[in-house]
N, CA, C and O atoms as a Tinker XYZ file with bonds, in Angstrom:
   392  protein
     1  N     -1.017000   57.034000  -14.339000    73     2
     2  CA    -1.943000   56.762000  -12.932000    64     1     3
     3  C     -1.974000   58.305000  -12.400000    63     2     4     5
     4  O     -0.923000   58.943000  -12.344000    81     3
     5  N     -3.083000   58.817000  -12.055000    73     3     6
     6  CA    -2.757000   60.178000  -11.160000    64     5     7
     7  C     -3.721000   59.787000   -9.898000    63     6     8     9
     8  O     -4.791000   59.178000   -9.900000    81     7
     9  N     -3.069000   60.276000   -8.961000    73     7    10
    10  CA    -3.406000   60.450000   -7.745000    64     9    11
    11  C     -3.989000   62.097000   -7.282000    63    10    12    13
    12  O     -3.309000   63.091000   -7.538000    81    11
    13  N     -5.145000   62.170000   -6.675000    73    11    14
    14  CA    -5.377000   63.211000   -6.121000    64    13    15
    15  C     -5.651000   63.489000   -4.347000    63    14    16    17
    16  O     -5.889000   62.503000   -3.649000    81    15
    17  N     -5.617000   64.324000   -3.966000    73    15    18
    18  CA    -5.917000   64.444000   -2.356000    64    17    19
    19  C     -6.502000   65.593000   -2.058000    63    18    20    21
    20  O     -6.289000   66.629000   -2.687000    81    19
    21  N     -7.446000   65.476000   -0.873000    73    19    22
    22  CA    -8.151000   66.873000   -0.583000    64    21    23
    23  C     -7.976000   66.667000    0.993000    63    22    24    25
    24  O     -8.168000   65.547000    1.466000    81    23
    25  N     -7.627000   67.697000    1.775000    73    23    26
    26  CA    -7.689000   68.141000    3.094000    64    25    27
    27  C     -8.653000   69.121000    3.448000    63    26    28    29
    28  O     -8.415000   70.197000    2.899000    81    27
    29  N     -9.764000   69.123000    4.249000    73    27    30
    30  CA   -10.781000   70.106000    4.526000    64    29    31
    31  C    -10.343000   70.219000    6.101000    63    30    32    33
    32  O    -10.168000   69.297000    6.898000    81    31
    33  N    -10.245000   71.342000    6.263000    73    31    34
    34  CA   -10.466000   71.936000    7.739000    64    33    35
    35  C    -11.487000   72.570000    7.948000    63    34    36    37
    36  O    -11.821000   73.596000    7.355000    81    35
    37  N    -12.319000   71.790000    9.164000    73    35    38
    38  CA   -13.670000   72.134000    9.202000    64    37    39
    39  C    -13.895000   72.455000   10.676000    63    38    40    41
    40  O    -13.518000   71.689000   11.563000    81    39
    41  N    -14.524000   73.618000   10.916000    73    39    42
    42  CA   -15.329000   73.888000   12.183000    64    41    43
    43  C    -16.377000   73.417000   12.408000    63    42    44    45
    44  O    -17.277000   73.751000   11.638000    81    43
    45  N    -16.664000   72.614000   13.346000    73    43    46
    46  CA   -17.997000   72.183000   13.665000    64    45    47
    47  C    -18.815000   73.105000   14.716000    63    46    48    49
    48  O    -18.405000   73.951000   15.511000    81    47
    49  N    -20.132000   72.631000   14.429000    73    47    50
    50  CA   -21.238000   73.910000   14.893000    64    49    51
    51  C    -21.427000   73.428000   16.321000    63    50    52    53
    52  O    -20.573000   72.983000   17.088000    81    51
    53  N    -22.559000   73.587000   16.489000    73    51    54
    54  CA   -23.016000   73.068000   18.170000    64    53    55
    55  C    -22.735000   71.746000   18.348000    63    54    56    57
    56  O    -23.498000   70.789000   18.213000    81    55
    57  N    -21.199000   71.766000   18.766000    73    55    58
    58  CA   -20.684000   70.456000   19.437000    64    57    59
    59  C    -20.243000   70.737000   20.649000    63    58    60    61
    60  O    -19.741000   71.834000   20.895000    81    59
    61  N    -20.380000   69.734000   21.607000    73    59    62
    62  CA   -19.817000   70.296000   23.038000    64    61    63
    63  C    -18.898000   69.137000   23.459000    63    62    64    65
    64  O    -18.048000   69.449000   24.292000    81    63
    65  N    -18.905000   67.945000   23.071000    73    63    66
    66  CA   -18.018000   66.735000   23.441000    64    65    67
    67  C    -17.401000   66.033000   22.145000    63    66    68    69
    68  O    -17.879000   66.297000   21.042000    81    67
    69  N    -16.174000   65.000000   22.302000    73    67    70
    70  CA   -15.915000   64.538000   21.303000    64    69    71
    71  C    -17.078000   63.256000   20.713000    63    70    72    73
    72  O    -17.282000   62.856000   19.567000    81    71
    73  N    -17.629000   62.892000   21.887000    73    71    74
    74  CA   -18.764000   62.299000   21.309000    64    73    75
    75  C    -19.805000   62.649000   19.939000    63    74    76    77
    76  O    -20.183000   61.960000   18.992000    81    75
    77  N    -20.012000   63.833000   20.283000    73    75    78
    78  CA   -20.954000   64.734000   19.409000    64    77    79
    79  C    -19.742000   65.042000   18.013000    63    78    80    81
    80  O    -20.023000   64.983000   16.816000    81    79
    81  N    -18.783000   65.272000   18.435000    73    79    82
    82  CA   -17.964000   65.366000   17.123000    64    81    83
    83  C    -17.890000   64.247000   16.155000    63    82    84    85
    84  O    -18.099000   64.278000   14.942000    81    83
    85  N    -17.630000   63.478000   16.741000    73    83    86
    86  CA   -17.719000   62.037000   15.865000    64    85    87
    87  C    -19.284000   61.757000   15.585000    63    86    88    89
    88  O    -19.430000   60.946000   14.671000    81    87
    89  N    -20.067000   62.063000   15.949000    73    87    90
    90  CA   -21.832000   62.028000   15.180000    64    89    91
    91  C    -21.592000   63.064000   13.986000    63    90    92    93
    92  O    -22.312000   62.814000   13.019000    81    91
    93  N    -20.813000   64.086000   13.837000    73    91    94
    94  CA   -20.717000   64.657000   12.876000    64    93    95
    95  C    -19.828000   64.433000   11.617000    63    94    96    97
    96  O    -20.112000   64.596000   10.431000    81    95
    97  N    -18.867000   64.083000   12.106000    73    95    98
    98  CA   -17.548000   63.602000   11.158000    64    97    99
    99  C    -17.915000   62.354000   10.823000    63    98   100   101
   100  O    -18.431000   62.562000    9.725000    81    99
   101  N    -18.005000   61.158000   11.024000    73    99   102
   102  CA   -18.405000   60.068000   10.687000    64   101   103
   103  C    -19.253000   60.025000    9.283000    63   102   104   105
   104  O    -18.855000   59.565000    8.213000    81   103
   105  N    -20.624000   60.670000    9.585000    73   103   106
   106  CA   -21.372000   60.542000    8.672000    64   105   107
   107  C    -20.783000   61.066000    7.158000    63   106   108   109
   108  O    -21.048000   60.547000    6.074000    81   107
   109  N    -19.948000   62.193000    7.391000    73   107   110
   110  CA   -19.490000   62.823000    6.363000    64   109   111
   111  C    -18.699000   62.143000    5.388000    63   110   112   113
   112  O    -18.824000   62.125000    4.163000    81   111
   113  N    -17.647000   61.443000    6.323000    73   111   114
   114  CA   -16.472000   60.544000    5.822000    64   113   115
   115  C    -17.220000   59.176000    5.014000    63   114   116   117
   116  O    -17.032000   58.776000    3.865000    81   115
   117  N    -18.078000   58.672000    6.025000    73   115   118
   118  CA   -19.003000   57.474000    5.380000    64   117   119
   119  C    -19.690000   58.249000    3.859000    63   118   120   121
   120  O    -19.473000   57.767000    2.747000    81   119
   121  N    -20.361000   59.252000    4.035000    73   119   122
   122  CA   -21.115000   59.340000    2.606000    64   121   123
   123  C    -19.861000   59.642000    1.365000    63   122   124   125
   124  O    -19.948000   59.151000    0.240000    81   123
   125  N    -18.782000   60.475000    1.774000    73   123   126
   126  CA   -17.693000   60.735000    0.667000    64   125   127
   127  C    -17.184000   58.841000    0.392000    63   126   128   129
   128  O    -17.191000   58.450000   -0.776000    81   127
   129  N    -16.893000   58.104000    1.212000    73   127   130
   130  CA   -16.496000   56.887000    0.722000    64   129   131
   131  C    -17.802000   56.188000   -0.083000    63   130   132   133
   132  O    -17.553000   55.785000   -1.219000    81   131
   133  N    -18.924000   56.047000    0.328000    73   131   134
   134  CA   -20.027000   55.651000   -0.384000    64   133   135
   135  C    -20.358000   56.397000   -1.630000    63   134   136   137
   136  O    -20.413000   55.730000   -2.663000    81   135
   137  N    -20.583000   57.650000   -1.693000    73   135   138
   138  CA   -20.847000   58.103000   -3.002000    64   137   139
   139  C    -19.648000   58.114000   -3.933000    63   138   140   141
   140  O    -19.879000   57.779000   -5.095000    81   139
   141  N    -18.477000   58.425000   -3.629000    73   139   142
   142  CA   -17.570000   58.661000   -4.673000    64   141   143
   143  C    -16.235000   57.755000   -4.575000    63   142   144   145
   144  O    -15.156000   58.037000   -5.097000    81   143
   145  N    -16.509000   56.676000   -3.845000    73   143   146
   146  CA   -15.270000   55.684000   -3.899000    64   145   147
   147  C    -14.109000   55.891000   -3.506000    63   146   148   149
   148  O    -13.218000   55.263000   -4.077000    81   147
   149  N    -13.748000   56.829000   -2.416000    73   147   150
   150  CA   -12.527000   57.510000   -1.953000    64   149   151
   151  C    -11.978000   56.984000   -0.726000    63   150   152   153
   152  O    -12.805000   56.555000    0.079000    81   151
   153  N    -10.805000   56.927000   -0.425000    73   151   154
   154  CA   -10.576000   56.702000    0.584000    64   153   155
   155  C    -10.365000   57.824000    1.669000    63   154   156   157
   156  O     -9.340000   58.506000    1.655000    81   155
   157  N    -11.280000   57.991000    2.539000    73   155   158
   158  CA   -11.468000   59.232000    3.462000    64   157   159
   159  C    -11.139000   58.587000    4.878000    63   158   160   161
   160  O    -11.239000   57.387000    5.133000    81   159
   161  N    -10.697000   59.664000    5.825000    73   159   162
   162  CA   -10.593000   59.682000    7.322000    64   161   163
   163  C    -10.516000   60.772000    7.971000    63   162   164   165
   164  O    -10.221000   61.669000    7.181000    81   163
   165  N    -10.636000   61.166000    9.057000    73   163   166
   166  CA   -10.447000   62.219000    9.976000    64   165   167
   167  C     -8.842000   62.074000   10.094000    63   166   168   169
   168  O     -8.265000   60.987000   10.141000    81   167
   169  N     -8.333000   63.090000   10.126000    73   167   170
   170  CA    -6.907000   63.163000    9.854000    64   169   171
   171  C     -6.219000   63.885000   11.120000    63   170   172   173
   172  O     -5.335000   63.347000   11.786000    81   171
   173  N     -6.767000   65.248000   11.384000    73   171   174
   174  CA    -6.185000   65.756000   12.392000    64   173   175
   175  C     -7.121000   66.292000   13.155000    63   174   176   177
   176  O     -8.331000   66.106000   13.022000    81   175
   177  N     -6.405000   67.201000   14.255000    73   175   178
   178  CA    -7.348000   67.790000   15.484000    64   177   179
   179  C     -8.293000   66.651000   15.972000    63   178   180   181
   180  O     -9.511000   66.722000   15.805000    81   179
   181  N     -7.685000   65.601000   16.579000    73   179   182
   182  CA    -8.471000   64.573000   17.015000    64   181   183
   183  C     -8.830000   64.586000   18.562000    63   182   184   185
   184  O     -9.412000   63.676000   19.152000    81   183
   185  N     -8.418000   65.678000   19.071000    73   183   186
   186  CA    -8.388000   65.926000   20.575000    64   185   187
   187  C     -9.552000   67.280000   20.791000    63   186   188   189
   188  O    -10.101000   67.615000   21.840000    81   187
   189  N     -9.662000   67.761000   19.714000    73   187   190
   190  CA   -10.435000   69.319000   19.643000    64   189   191
   191  C    -12.018000   68.989000   19.190000    63   190   192   193
   192  O    -12.299000   68.362000   18.168000    81   191
   193  N    -12.886000   69.465000   20.029000    73   191   194
   194  CA   -14.066000   68.818000   20.029000    64   193   195
   195  C    -14.966000   69.616000   18.780000    63   194   196   197
   196  O    -15.893000   69.082000   18.171000    81   195
   197  N    -14.436000   71.105000   18.538000    73   195   198
   198  CA   -14.769000   71.694000   17.605000    64   197   199
   199  C    -14.199000   71.890000   15.749000    63   198   200   201
   200  O    -14.675000   72.463000   14.769000    81   199
   201  N    -13.029000   71.113000   15.998000    73   199   202
   202  CA   -12.455000   71.247000   15.018000    64   201   203
   203  C    -12.164000   69.843000   14.153000    63   202   204   205
   204  O    -11.769000   68.834000   14.737000    81   203
   205  N    -12.319000   69.862000   13.187000    73   203   206
   206  CA   -11.557000   68.624000   12.697000    64   205   207
   207  C    -10.663000   68.424000   11.108000    63   206   208   209
   208  O    -10.784000   69.488000   10.500000    81   207
   209  N    -10.201000   67.861000   10.650000    73   207   210
   210  CA    -9.471000   67.919000    9.407000    64   209   211
   211  C     -9.855000   66.391000    9.050000    63   210   212   213
   212  O     -9.739000   65.380000    9.744000    81   211
   213  N    -10.360000   66.559000    7.710000    73   211   214
   214  CA   -10.905000   64.923000    6.890000    64   213   215
   215  C     -9.819000   65.286000    5.300000    63   214   216   217
   216  O     -9.664000   66.181000    4.468000    81   215
   217  N     -9.408000   64.223000    5.561000    73   215   218
   218  CA    -8.678000   63.892000    4.593000    64   217   219
   219  C     -9.218000   62.667000    3.222000    63   218   220   221
   220  O     -9.841000   61.650000    3.528000    81   219
   221  N     -8.944000   62.909000    2.126000    73   219   222
   222  CA    -9.272000   61.903000    1.286000    64   221   223
   223  C     -8.352000   61.935000    0.052000    63   222   224   225
   224  O     -7.675000   62.898000   -0.307000    81   223
   225  N     -8.449000   60.532000   -0.635000    73   223   226
   226  CA    -7.713000   60.003000   -1.572000    64   225   227
   227  C     -8.258000   59.563000   -2.615000    63   226   228   229
   228  O     -9.132000   58.697000   -2.572000    81   227
   229  N     -7.719000   60.220000   -3.971000    73   227   230
   230  CA    -8.687000   59.070000   -4.984000    64   229   231
   231  C     -7.316000   58.800000   -6.077000    63   230   232   233
   232  O     -6.433000   59.619000   -6.334000    81   231
   233  N     -7.430000   57.617000   -6.528000    73   231   234
   234  CA    -6.522000   57.367000   -7.689000    64   233   235
   235  C     -7.464000   57.080000   -9.152000    63   234   236   237
   236  O     -8.668000   56.855000   -9.270000    81   235
   237  N     -6.616000   57.167000   -9.958000    73   235   238
   238  CA    -7.644000   57.246000  -11.516000    64   237   239
   239  C     -6.424000   57.256000  -12.632000    63   238   240   241
   240  O     -5.339000   57.837000  -12.630000    81   239
   241  N     -6.998000   56.448000  -13.503000    73   239   242
   242  CA    -5.965000   56.661000  -14.900000    64   241   243
   243  C     -6.443000   57.821000  -15.791000    63   242   244   245
   244  O     -5.917000   57.994000  -16.890000    81   243
   245  N     -7.420000   58.613000  -15.349000    73   243   246
   246  CA    -7.928000   59.768000  -16.331000    64   245   247
   247  C     -7.753000   60.845000  -15.247000    63   246   248   249
   248  O     -8.177000   60.880000  -14.092000    81   247
   249  N     -6.841000   61.907000  -16.104000    73   247   250
   250  CA    -7.212000   63.022000  -14.827000    64   249   251
   251  C     -8.228000   64.011000  -14.741000    63   250   252   253
   252  O     -8.390000   64.762000  -13.779000    81   251
   253  N     -9.099000   63.976000  -16.078000    73   251   254
   254  CA   -10.287000   64.969000  -15.768000    64   253   255
   255  C    -11.456000   64.306000  -15.140000    63   254   256   257
   256  O    -12.445000   64.888000  -14.694000    81   255
   257  N    -11.133000   62.389000  -15.156000    73   255   258
   258  CA   -12.206000   62.308000  -14.103000    64   257   259
   259  C    -11.560000   62.345000  -12.801000    63   258   260   261
   260  O    -12.473000   62.075000  -12.022000    81   259
   261  N    -10.560000   62.518000  -12.167000    73   259   262
   262  CA    -9.810000   62.601000  -11.146000    64   261   263
   263  C    -10.492000   63.928000  -10.341000    63   262   264   265
   264  O    -10.889000   64.156000   -9.198000    81   263
   265  N    -10.408000   64.543000  -11.404000    73   263   266
   266  CA   -10.715000   66.513000  -11.090000    64   265   267
   267  C    -12.163000   66.188000  -10.985000    63   266   268   269
   268  O    -12.551000   66.464000   -9.850000    81   267
   269  N    -13.049000   65.736000  -11.688000    73   267   270
   270  CA   -14.202000   65.539000  -11.420000    64   269   271
   271  C    -14.486000   64.809000  -10.023000    63   270   272   273
   272  O    -15.420000   65.348000   -9.429000    81   271
   273  N    -14.126000   64.115000   -9.590000    73   271   274
   274  CA   -14.413000   63.345000   -8.172000    64   273   275
   275  C    -13.859000   64.449000   -7.165000    63   274   276   277
   276  O    -14.473000   64.711000   -6.131000    81   275
   277  N    -12.719000   65.058000   -7.501000    73   275   278
   278  CA   -12.521000   65.687000   -6.223000    64   277   279
   279  C    -13.365000   66.885000   -6.079000    63   278   280   281
   280  O    -13.814000   67.228000   -4.986000    81   279
   281  N    -13.630000   67.667000   -7.422000    73   279   282
   282  CA   -14.906000   68.847000   -7.246000    64   281   283
   283  C    -16.412000   68.322000   -6.594000    63   282   284   285
   284  O    -17.273000   68.998000   -6.030000    81   283
   285  N    -16.392000   67.148000   -6.836000    73   283   286
   286  CA   -17.740000   66.794000   -6.333000    64   285   287
   287  C    -17.632000   66.519000   -4.511000    63   286   288   289
   288  O    -18.393000   66.854000   -3.602000    81   287
   289  N    -16.427000   65.822000   -4.515000    73   287   290
   290  CA   -16.534000   65.805000   -2.972000    64   289   291
   291  C    -16.208000   67.206000   -2.403000    63   290   292   293
   292  O    -16.864000   67.400000   -1.379000    81   291
   293  N    -15.476000   68.157000   -2.705000    73   291   294
   294  CA   -15.529000   69.472000   -2.142000    64   293   295
   295  C    -16.865000   69.794000   -2.090000    63   294   296   297
   296  O    -17.296000   69.795000   -0.937000    81   295
   297  N    -17.884000   70.141000   -3.168000    73   295   298
   298  CA   -18.893000   70.639000   -2.935000    64   297   299
   299  C    -19.906000   69.997000   -1.987000    63   298   300   301
   300  O    -20.645000   70.660000   -1.259000    81   299
   301  N    -19.888000   68.434000   -2.053000    73   299   302
   302  CA   -20.593000   67.907000   -0.977000    64   301   303
   303  C    -20.314000   68.291000    0.943000    63   302   304   305
   304  O    -21.040000   68.215000    1.935000    81   303
   305  N    -18.980000   68.675000    0.715000    73   303   306
   306  CA   -18.588000   68.888000    2.009000    64   305   307
   307  C    -18.532000   70.284000    2.362000    63   306   308   309
   308  O    -18.492000   70.611000    3.548000    81   307
   309  N    -18.523000   71.341000    1.204000    73   307   310
   310  CA   -18.977000   72.588000    1.564000    64   309   311
   311  C    -20.662000   72.882000    1.750000    63   310   312   313
   312  O    -21.254000   73.928000    2.013000    81   311
   313  N    -21.118000   71.629000    1.521000    73   311   314
   314  CA   -22.670000   71.988000    1.416000    64   313   315
   315  C    -23.523000   71.515000    2.711000    63   314   316   317
   316  O    -24.715000   71.750000    2.913000    81   315
   317  N    -22.515000   70.701000    3.646000    73   315   318
   318  CA   -23.167000   70.454000    4.729000    64   317   319
   319  C    -23.049000   71.659000    5.872000    63   318   320   321
   320  O    -22.108000   72.314000    6.320000    81   319
   321  N    -24.613000   71.614000    6.135000    73   319   322
   322  CA   -24.791000   72.582000    6.964000    64   321   323
   323  C    -24.095000   72.551000    8.361000    63   322   324   325
   324  O    -23.646000   73.546000    8.930000    81   323
   325  N    -24.072000   71.477000    8.759000    73   323   326
   326  CA   -23.627000   71.513000   10.320000    64   325   327
   327  C    -22.215000   71.645000   10.508000    63   326   328   329
   328  O    -21.697000   71.328000   11.579000    81   327
   329  N    -21.267000   72.286000    9.115000    73   327   330
   330  CA   -19.866000   72.399000    9.215000    64   329   331
   331  C    -19.840000   73.576000    8.704000    63   330   332   333
   332  O    -20.789000   73.953000    8.016000    81   331
   333  N    -18.534000   74.545000    8.986000    73   331   334
   334  CA   -18.081000   75.556000    8.119000    64   333   335
   335  C    -16.644000   75.275000    7.268000    63   334   336   337
   336  O    -15.508000   75.299000    7.742000    81   335
   337  N    -16.914000   75.090000    6.312000    73   335   338
   338  CA   -15.201000   74.710000    6.045000    64   337   339
   339  C    -14.321000   76.080000    5.510000    63   338   340   341
   340  O    -14.536000   76.729000    4.487000    81   339
   341  N    -13.320000   76.291000    6.483000    73   339   342
   342  CA   -12.373000   76.813000    6.706000    64   341   343
   343  C    -11.346000   76.967000    5.513000    63   342   344   345
   344  O    -11.092000   78.083000    5.059000    81   343
   345  N    -10.799000   75.890000    5.051000    73   343   346
   346  CA    -9.975000   75.768000    3.994000    64   345   347
   347  C    -10.168000   74.284000    3.410000    63   346   348   349
   348  O    -10.787000   73.327000    3.874000    81   347
   349  N     -9.452000   74.421000    2.277000    73   347   350
   350  CA    -9.354000   73.011000    1.597000    64   349   351
   351  C     -7.980000   73.456000    0.746000    63   350   352   353
   352  O     -7.687000   74.446000    0.077000    81   351
   353  N     -7.193000   72.048000    1.164000    73   351   354
   354  CA    -6.020000   71.617000    0.436000    64   353   355
   355  C     -6.328000   70.652000   -0.801000    63   354   356   357
   356  O     -6.935000   69.581000   -0.804000    81   355
   357  N     -5.815000   71.253000   -1.702000    73   355   358
   358  CA    -5.954000   69.975000   -2.860000    64   357   359
   359  C     -4.370000   69.972000   -3.383000    63   358   360   361
   360  O     -3.548000   70.888000   -3.409000    81   359
   361  N     -4.266000   68.454000   -3.822000    73   359   362
   362  CA    -3.042000   68.344000   -4.414000    64   361   363
   363  C     -3.388000   67.174000   -5.357000    63   362   364   365
   364  O     -4.298000   66.352000   -5.246000    81   363
   365  N     -2.420000   67.298000   -6.337000    73   363   366
   366  CA    -2.672000   66.399000   -7.752000    64   365   367
   367  C     -1.209000   66.060000   -8.192000    63   366   368   369
   368  O     -0.283000   66.852000   -8.367000    81   367
   369  N     -1.213000   64.631000   -8.338000    73   367   370
   370  CA     0.121000   64.074000   -8.506000    64   369   371
   371  C     -0.236000   63.321000   -9.885000    63   370   372   373
   372  O     -1.224000   62.606000  -10.054000    81   371
   373  N      0.736000   63.611000  -10.817000    73   371   374
   374  CA     0.460000   62.966000  -11.865000    64   373   375
   375  C      1.425000   62.230000  -12.435000    63   374   376   377
   376  O      2.409000   62.014000  -11.727000    81   375
   377  N      1.409000   61.615000  -13.930000    73   375   378
   378  CA     2.645000   60.685000  -14.377000    64   377   379
   379  C      3.685000   61.549000  -14.728000    63   378   380   381
   380  O      4.740000   60.972000  -14.991000    81   379
   381  N      3.691000   62.880000  -14.814000    73   379   382
   382  CA     4.749000   63.599000  -15.279000    64   381   383
   383  C      5.963000   64.228000  -13.925000    63   382   384   385
   384  O      7.078000   64.729000  -14.074000    81   383
   385  N      5.208000   63.951000  -12.697000    73   383   386
   386  CA     5.842000   64.351000  -11.605000    64   385   387
   387  C      7.227000   63.557000  -11.065000    63   386   388   389
   388  O      7.358000   62.336000  -11.159000    81   387
   389  N      8.046000   64.287000  -10.592000    73   387   390
   390  CA     9.513000   63.313000  -10.266000    64   389   391
   391  C      9.350000   62.852000   -8.749000    63   390   392
   392  O     10.215000   62.155000   -8.219000    81   391
């Protein structure tokens, strides 16, 4: 079994309230979940209206498939024009980990 996680640190564009922030972040989370069957959520900077951290996790029996899904998720978020991707943190846990 392999587990992969990504966390995206995002700077949101023309957002002036937490309500506007939700209207940007929720569609990204929903698209990640729908397209790639990952668990995803906003996980940090909940009280800041121009910053967000989205975390996601994937479990797979195949390391190659897991890497492919993580790459696709990263490309999807990086390609969103309404956010600036400040950083991505990727973690990969395999059967050989202690």
